[in-house]
N, C-alpha and C positions, 0 to 999 in steps of 0.2 A: 918597330912595327911587329906585331905578334904573327907567328907562322901559323895561320888557322888550320892549314892541311896538317901540319905535324900534330896539333892538339886534336884534331878530329881523328887522326890515325891512332894515336894513344888512347883516346876514349873508346874507340871500337876495339882496340887490342885488350883493354881492360874489361869491358863487358863480355867480350868473346871468351876470355880466359875464365871469368866467373862461370860462364854458362857450361863451357866444356869441361871444367874440372869440379863441377858441384856434385857433392855427394848427397847433400840434403836440400830439398826444395820445399818451399812454402807457397800456398796459392790462396789468393783473397779475392773478394768480389766487393764492390762499392757502387751504390746507386746514387747518382747525383740528383740535384734539385730539378734539373730539366727532363728527367726520366731516362737519362743515359746510364749504361752499365759499364763499370770499369773492371777489368780482370788483371790480376797481377801475378807474376811468378817471381819469387824473390829467394835470394841465397844468402847464407851468413858470410860476411867478409869482416874480419877484424872486430868481431863483437857487434857488428850492425847487420840489419836485413837490408840487402841492396835488390832493387827491381831489376831484373834482367830481361823480362819480357812483359809487355803491357798491350792489352787490347781494349779498345773503346768500342762499345756497340751503341751507336747513337739511338735517339728515339724514332729516327726515320729508318732504322735497320742498317745503316752504313757501319762497316767494320773497319777500324783503323788499328794497324798492328805495328809495334815498335820493338826492336830488339837490336843487338849489335850489328844486325844485318841491315837494318833500316832504322836509323836513330830519330829521324824527324822528317816532317813534310810540312805542307801548308796548313794541315789540320792539327798538328800538335808534335809531340815527341815523347821518347822515354823519359819518365821522371828522374830527376837528379836528386830527389829528396829521399832521405833515409825512411824506410817503412818501419813504423811502430805500431805493432798490433795492439798494444795497450792503450795507446792514445789517439791513433787514427781511427775513423769509423769504417773499419774493414770487417768483412765477415770471412772467416776461414772456410774454404770450399775443398772438396776432393780434387786431386790432381786431374782425374778424368773430366770433370766439369770444365776446368781451365783448358785442357786439350781439345775438348769439343768445340769450344769457341775459337781457340787459336787456329785450329786446322779448318774452320769453316770456310767455305769458298766465299768470296766478296759479292757474288751475283745473286744475292737474296736467298741463299739456301736457309731454310728454317733451322732454328736451334732446337 
């Protein structure tokens, strides 16, 4: 039997270390087919870009945020896929735009 608590603790520790030790951060936005917007903060790790924060703004205006502090819930979770700015349909955005969405209150505060 797999020790799920140990795996979760190791996953949290990995993403937390990436977040706390990052010296270079990249920010991206992606619009999905349903009209939702995805915002990502990614950092380099062993030659790849790893998402450490992810915010989804649904067409209804709901905001779902994922990071090492909140990896997943019933709506989704922090992606485990490597970020490929060349191949993924991502638009680079300024850090300020990401932070504006990331720090937005959940209670319908306008962007």
